[in-house]
N, CA, C and O atoms as a GROMACS GRO file, in nm:
protein
  324
    1MET      N    1  -1.674   1.529   0.957
    1MET     CA    2  -1.622   1.645   0.887
    1MET      C    3  -1.474   1.624   0.854
    1MET      O    4  -1.395   1.583   0.939
    2LYS      N    5  -1.438   1.652   0.730
    2LYS     CA    6  -1.300   1.634   0.687
    2LYS      C    7  -1.214   1.750   0.735
    2LYS      O    8  -1.257   1.865   0.739
    3GLU      N    9  -1.092   1.716   0.770
    3GLU     CA   10  -0.996   1.818   0.810
    3GLU      C   11  -0.949   1.895   0.686
    3GLU      O   12  -0.923   1.835   0.582
    4GLU      N   13  -0.939   2.026   0.699
    4GLU     CA   14  -0.896   2.108   0.586
    4GLU      C   15  -0.749   2.080   0.552
    4GLU      O   16  -0.666   2.061   0.642
    5ILE      N   17  -0.719   2.078   0.425
    5ILE     CA   18  -0.582   2.054   0.380
    5ILE      C   19  -0.504   2.186   0.390
    5ILE      O   20  -0.544   2.286   0.331
    6PRO      N   21  -0.393   2.185   0.466
    6PRO     CA   22  -0.313   2.308   0.478
    6PRO      C   23  -0.256   2.351   0.342
    6PRO      O   24  -0.229   2.268   0.256
    7GLU      N   25  -0.238   2.480   0.325
    7GLU     CA   26  -0.188   2.537   0.199
    7GLU      C   27  -0.055   2.477   0.157
    7GLU      O   28  -0.032   2.455   0.038
    8ILE      N   29   0.033   2.451   0.252
    8ILE     CA   30   0.166   2.395   0.218
    8ILE      C   31   0.150   2.259   0.148
    8ILE      O   32   0.230   2.225   0.061
    9PHE      N   33   0.047   2.182   0.185
    9PHE     CA   34   0.024   2.054   0.118
    9PHE      C   35  -0.028   2.074  -0.023
    9PHE      O   36   0.008   1.999  -0.114
   10TRP      N   37  -0.113   2.176  -0.042
   10TRP     CA   38  -0.161   2.205  -0.178
   10TRP      C   39  -0.044   2.237  -0.269
   10TRP      O   40  -0.039   2.193  -0.384
   11GLU      N   41   0.051   2.314  -0.217
   11GLU     CA   42   0.169   2.349  -0.297
   11GLU      C   43   0.250   2.224  -0.331
   11GLU      O   44   0.300   2.210  -0.442
   12LEU      N   45   0.262   2.135  -0.235
   12LEU     CA   46   0.337   2.011  -0.257
   12LEU      C   47   0.267   1.922  -0.359
   12LEU      O   48   0.332   1.867  -0.448
   13VAL      N   49   0.136   1.908  -0.346
   13VAL     CA   50   0.058   1.826  -0.440
   13VAL      C   51   0.073   1.882  -0.581
   13VAL      O   52   0.098   1.807  -0.676
   14LYS      N   53   0.057   2.011  -0.594
   14LYS     CA   54   0.069   2.074  -0.727
   14LYS      C   55   0.210   2.052  -0.784
   14LYS      O   56   0.224   2.019  -0.902
   15ALA      N   57   0.312   2.071  -0.701
   15ALA     CA   58   0.450   2.055  -0.747
   15ALA      C   59   0.477   1.911  -0.792
   15ALA      O   60   0.545   1.889  -0.892
   16ARG      N   61   0.423   1.813  -0.720
   16ARG     CA   62   0.445   1.672  -0.758
   16ARG      C   63   0.380   1.642  -0.893
   16ARG      O   64   0.441   1.577  -0.978
   17PHE      N   65   0.257   1.691  -0.914
   17PHE     CA   66   0.192   1.664  -1.042
   17PHE      C   67   0.255   1.744  -1.156
   17PHE      O   68   0.258   1.696  -1.269
   18GLU      N   69   0.305   1.863  -1.128
   18GLU     CA   70   0.373   1.942  -1.233
   18GLU      C   71   0.496   1.870  -1.285
   18GLU      O   72   0.533   1.886  -1.401
   19ARG      N   73   0.561   1.793  -1.201
   19ARG     CA   74   0.683   1.723  -1.239
   19ARG      C   75   0.658   1.590  -1.309
   19ARG      O   76   0.752   1.525  -1.355
   20MET      N   77   0.533   1.549  -1.316
   20MET     CA   78   0.501   1.423  -1.382
   20MET      C   79   0.502   1.442  -1.534
   20MET      O   80   0.490   1.554  -1.583
   21PRO      N   81   0.515   1.332  -1.608
   21PRO     CA   82   0.523   1.341  -1.755
   21PRO      C   83   0.401   1.412  -1.815
   21PRO      O   84   0.291   1.404  -1.761
   22PRO      N   85   0.422   1.482  -1.926
   22PRO     CA   86   0.312   1.557  -1.989
   22PRO      C   87   0.200   1.468  -2.040
   22PRO      O   88   0.087   1.514  -2.057
   23ASN      N   89   0.228   1.341  -2.066
   23ASN     CA   90   0.126   1.249  -2.117
   23ASN      C   91   0.054   1.175  -2.003
   23ASN      O   92  -0.015   1.075  -2.027
   24LEU      N   93   0.069   1.222  -1.881
   24LEU     CA   94   0.006   1.160  -1.764
   24LEU      C   95  -0.146   1.154  -1.781
   24LEU      O   96  -0.208   1.251  -1.825
   25ARG      N   97  -0.202   1.041  -1.747
   25ARG     CA   98  -0.348   1.024  -1.742
   25ARG      C   99  -0.378   0.953  -1.611
   25ARG      O  100  -0.308   0.859  -1.572
   26LEU      N  101  -0.480   0.999  -1.545
   26LEU     CA  102  -0.522   0.940  -1.418
   26LEU      C  103  -0.669   0.905  -1.430
   26LEU      O  104  -0.751   0.988  -1.470
   27VAL      N  105  -0.704   0.782  -1.396
   27VAL     CA  106  -0.843   0.739  -1.405
   27VAL      C  107  -0.900   0.732  -1.264
   27VAL      O  108  -0.845   0.665  -1.176
   28ILE      N  109  -1.010   0.802  -1.244
   28ILE     CA  110  -1.079   0.804  -1.115
   28ILE      C  111  -1.219   0.750  -1.139
   28ILE      O  112  -1.293   0.800  -1.223
   29GLY      N  113  -1.254   0.647  -1.062
   29GLY     CA  114  -1.387   0.587  -1.075
   29GLY      C  115  -1.497   0.692  -1.057
   29GLY      O  116  -1.493   0.771  -0.963
   30GLY      N  117  -1.593   0.691  -1.146
   30GLY     CA  118  -1.703   0.785  -1.139
   30GLY      C  119  -1.673   0.920  -1.202
   30GLY      O  120  -1.764   1.001  -1.222
   31VAL      N  121  -1.546   0.944  -1.233
   31VAL     CA  122  -1.504   1.071  -1.294
   31VAL      C  123  -1.456   1.047  -1.436
   31VAL      O  124  -1.493   1.119  -1.529
   32GLY      N  125  -1.374   0.945  -1.453
   32GLY     CA  126  -1.318   0.914  -1.583
   32GLY      C  127  -1.169   0.942  -1.588
   32GLY      O  128  -1.102   0.950  -1.486
   33SER      N  129  -1.119   0.957  -1.709
   33SER     CA  130  -0.977   0.978  -1.733
   33SER      C  131  -0.946   1.128  -1.734
   33SER      O  132  -1.014   1.206  -1.801
   34LEU      N  133  -0.843   1.165  -1.658
   34LEU     CA  134  -0.801   1.306  -1.652
   34LEU      C  135  -0.661   1.322  -1.708
   34LEU      O  136  -0.571   1.245  -1.675
   35LYS      N  137  -0.642   1.422  -1.791
   35LYS     CA  138  -0.510   1.458  -1.842
   35LYS      C  139  -0.438   1.541  -1.736
   35LYS      O  140  -0.501   1.593  -1.643
   36LYS      N  141  -0.308   1.552  -1.750
   36LYS     CA  142  -0.228   1.627  -1.654
   36LYS      C  143  -0.283   1.769  -1.635
   36LYS      O  144  -0.295   1.816  -1.522
   37GLU      N  145  -0.315   1.837  -1.743
   37GLU     CA  146  -0.367   1.974  -1.735
   37GLU      C  147  -0.497   1.979  -1.654
   37GLU      O  148  -0.518   2.071  -1.575
   38GLU      N  149  -0.583   1.881  -1.675
   38GLU     CA  150  -0.709   1.875  -1.600
   38GLU      C  151  -0.684   1.850  -1.452
   38GLU      O  152  -0.749   1.909  -1.365
   39ILE      N  153  -0.588   1.763  -1.424
   39ILE     CA  154  -0.552   1.734  -1.284
   39ILE      C  155  -0.505   1.862  -1.216
   39ILE      O  156  -0.550   1.894  -1.106
   40LEU      N  157  -0.416   1.934  -1.281
   40LEU     CA  158  -0.362   2.058  -1.224
   40LEU      C  159  -0.473   2.162  -1.205
   40LEU      O  160  -0.472   2.237  -1.108
   41ASN      N  161  -0.568   2.168  -1.297
   41ASN     CA  162  -0.681   2.261  -1.284
   41ASN      C  163  -0.765   2.228  -1.161
   41ASN      O  164  -0.805   2.318  -1.087
   42HIS      N  165  -0.791   2.100  -1.138
   42HIS     CA  166  -0.870   2.059  -1.022
   42HIS      C  167  -0.794   2.090  -0.892
   42HIS      O  168  -0.854   2.131  -0.793
   43ILE      N  169  -0.664   2.070  -0.894
   43ILE     CA  170  -0.584   2.101  -0.776
   43ILE      C  171  -0.585   2.251  -0.750
   43ILE      O  172  -0.599   2.295  -0.636
   44GLU      N  173  -0.571   2.328  -0.855
   44GLU     CA  174  -0.571   2.474  -0.843
   44GLU      C  175  -0.705   2.524  -0.787
   44GLU      O  176  -0.708   2.614  -0.703
   45LYS      N  177  -0.815   2.465  -0.836
   45LYS     CA  178  -0.949   2.506  -0.791
   45LYS      C  179  -0.981   2.455  -0.650
   45LYS      O  180  -1.066   2.510  -0.580
   46LYS      N  181  -0.911   2.349  -0.611
   46LYS     CA  182  -0.937   2.283  -0.482
   46LYS      C  183  -1.082   2.236  -0.475
   46LYS      O  184  -1.146   2.242  -0.370
   47ASP      N  185  -1.131   2.189  -0.590
   47ASP     CA  186  -1.269   2.138  -0.595
   47ASP      C  187  -1.272   1.995  -0.542
   47ASP      O  188  -1.174   1.947  -0.484
   48GLU      N  189  -1.384   1.928  -0.562
   48GLU     CA  190  -1.401   1.793  -0.507
   48GLU      C  191  -1.294   1.696  -0.558
   48GLU      O  192  -1.240   1.617  -0.480
   49ILE      N  193  -1.263   1.702  -0.686
   49ILE     CA  194  -1.160   1.614  -0.742
   49ILE      C  195  -1.022   1.656  -0.692
   49ILE      O  196  -0.939   1.572  -0.658
   50GLY      N  197  -0.997   1.787  -0.688
   50GLY     CA  198  -0.870   1.836  -0.635
   50GLY      C  199  -0.850   1.793  -0.491
   50GLY      O  200  -0.740   1.756  -0.450
   51GLU      N  201  -0.958   1.799  -0.414
   51GLU     CA  202  -0.955   1.757  -0.273
   51GLU      C  203  -0.920   1.608  -0.263
   51GLU      O  204  -0.839   1.568  -0.179
   52LEU      N  205  -0.980   1.528  -0.349
   52LEU     CA  206  -0.950   1.385  -0.352
   52LEU      C  207  -0.802   1.362  -0.384
   52LEU      O  208  -0.736   1.282  -0.318
   53LEU      N  209  -0.752   1.431  -0.483
   53LEU     CA  210  -0.611   1.418  -0.521
   53LEU      C  211  -0.520   1.463  -0.407
   53LEU      O  212  -0.417   1.400  -0.381
   54GLY      N  213  -0.557   1.571  -0.341
   54GLY     CA  214  -0.478   1.621  -0.228
   54GLY      C  215  -0.473   1.519  -0.115
   54GLY      O  216  -0.367   1.495  -0.058
   55ARG      N  217  -0.587   1.461  -0.083
   55ARG     CA  218  -0.592   1.361   0.025
   55ARG      C  219  -0.515   1.234  -0.013
   55ARG      O  220  -0.453   1.171   0.073
   56MET      N  221  -0.520   1.196  -0.140
   56MET     CA  222  -0.442   1.081  -0.186
   56MET      C  223  -0.292   1.106  -0.165
   56MET      O  224  -0.220   1.017  -0.120
   57GLU      N  225  -0.247   1.226  -0.198
   57GLU     CA  226  -0.106   1.259  -0.183
   57GLU      C  227  -0.065   1.262  -0.036
   57GLU      O  228   0.044   1.217  -0.001
   58ILE      N  229  -0.152   1.315   0.050
   58ILE     CA  230  -0.122   1.317   0.193
   58ILE      C  231  -0.107   1.174   0.246
   58ILE      O  232  -0.016   1.145   0.322
   59GLU      N  233  -0.198   1.085   0.204
   59GLU     CA  234  -0.188   0.945   0.247
   59GLU      C  235  -0.060   0.881   0.195
   59GLU      O  236   0.004   0.802   0.265
   60TYR      N  237  -0.022   0.915   0.073
   60TYR     CA  238   0.102   0.864   0.015
   60TYR      C  239   0.222   0.911   0.097
   60TYR      O  240   0.313   0.832   0.125
   61LEU      N  241   0.223   1.036   0.135
   61LEU     CA  242   0.334   1.089   0.216
   61LEU      C  243   0.338   1.025   0.354
   61LEU      O  244   0.446   1.002   0.408
   62LYS      N  245   0.222   0.998   0.412
   62LYS     CA  246   0.218   0.929   0.541
   62LYS      C  247   0.280   0.790   0.530
   62LYS      O  248   0.354   0.747   0.618
   63LEU      N  249   0.249   0.721   0.420
   63LEU     CA  250   0.306   0.588   0.399
   63LEU      C  251   0.458   0.594   0.386
   63LEU      O  252   0.529   0.509   0.440
   64ILE      N  253   0.507   0.694   0.315
   64ILE     CA  254   0.652   0.709   0.301
   64ILE      C  255   0.715   0.734   0.438
   64ILE      O  256   0.818   0.676   0.470
   65LYS      N  257   0.653   0.821   0.517
   65LYS     CA  258   0.703   0.852   0.653
   65LYS      C  259   0.709   0.724   0.737
   65LYS      O  260   0.809   0.698   0.804
   66GLU      N  261   0.602   0.645   0.734
   66GLU     CA  262   0.600   0.520   0.809
   66GLU      C  263   0.710   0.426   0.763
   66GLU      O  264   0.775   0.359   0.844
   67GLU      N  265   0.732   0.420   0.633
   67GLU     CA  266   0.835   0.334   0.577
   67GLU      C  267   0.974   0.377   0.626
   67GLU      O  268   1.055   0.293   0.664
   68VAL      N  269   1.000   0.507   0.623
   68VAL     CA  270   1.129   0.560   0.669
   68VAL      C  271   1.149   0.527   0.817
   68VAL      O  272   1.256   0.483   0.857
   69GLU      N  273   1.044   0.548   0.897
   69GLU     CA  274   1.054   0.518   1.039
   69GLU      C  275   1.081   0.370   1.063
   69GLU      O  276   1.156   0.334   1.154
   70SER      N  277   1.019   0.285   0.982
   70SER     CA  278   1.040   0.142   0.994
   70SER      C  279   1.186   0.105   0.962
   70SER      O  280   1.246   0.024   1.033
   71TYR      N  281   1.241   0.164   0.857
   71TYR     CA  282   1.381   0.138   0.822
   71TYR      C  283   1.475   0.190   0.930
   71TYR      O  284   1.573   0.125   0.963
   72GLU      N  285   1.445   0.308   0.984
   72GLU     CA  286   1.528   0.363   1.090
   72GLU      C  287   1.528   0.271   1.212
   72GLU      O  288   1.633   0.247   1.272
   73GLU      N  289   1.411   0.221   1.247
   73GLU     CA  290   1.402   0.130   1.362
   73GLU      C  291   1.481   0.003   1.336
   73GLU      O  292   1.552  -0.046   1.424
   74ALA      N  293   1.469  -0.051   1.216
   74ALA     CA  294   1.542  -0.173   1.181
   74ALA      C  295   1.692  -0.150   1.186
   74ALA      O  296   1.767  -0.234   1.236
   75LEU      N  297   1.736  -0.036   1.135
   75LEU     CA  298   1.880  -0.004   1.137
   75LEU      C  299   1.930   0.015   1.279
   75LEU      O  300   2.041  -0.028   1.312
   76ASN      N  301   1.850   0.080   1.363
   76ASN     CA  302   1.888   0.099   1.502
   76ASN      C  303   1.900  -0.034   1.575
   76ASN      O  304   1.989  -0.052   1.658
   77ASN      N  305   1.810  -0.128   1.544
   77ASN     CA  306   1.814  -0.261   1.606
   77ASN      C  307   1.936  -0.340   1.561
   77ASN      O  308   1.994  -0.415   1.640
   78ILE      N  309   1.976  -0.323   1.437
   78ILE     CA  310   2.097  -0.391   1.386
   78ILE      C  311   2.221  -0.333   1.453
   78ILE      O  312   2.314  -0.407   1.485
   79ALA      N  313   2.223  -0.203   1.473
   79ALA     CA  314   2.340  -0.134   1.529
   79ALA      C  315   2.361  -0.168   1.676
   79ALA      O  316   2.473  -0.156   1.727
   80ARG      N  317   2.257  -0.208   1.745
   80ARG     CA  318   2.270  -0.243   1.888
   80ARG      C  319   2.328  -0.383   1.902
   80ARG      O  320   2.282  -0.478   1.838
   81PRO      N  321   2.430  -0.396   1.987
   81PRO     CA  322   2.489  -0.531   2.007
   81PRO      C  323   2.399  -0.624   2.085
   81PRO      O  324   2.435  -0.739   2.109
   0.00000   0.00000   0.00000
């Protein structure tokens, strides 16, 4: 069973896609090409495609967090004599 996406993440996902260029197109295997407006509609509906997009964004944010932690650790190691 998949964990439910908290509302704050839905807001973040929507905000990230709203800030993308108006000519944005996203291709999803088995779905096809989606325009920005279609992407935002799926996110708003929180349907199967919206859920996929939400989970992709959460994974992206996790990767960024890991990257930041890695840089922090590296900087801390450099700072130690």
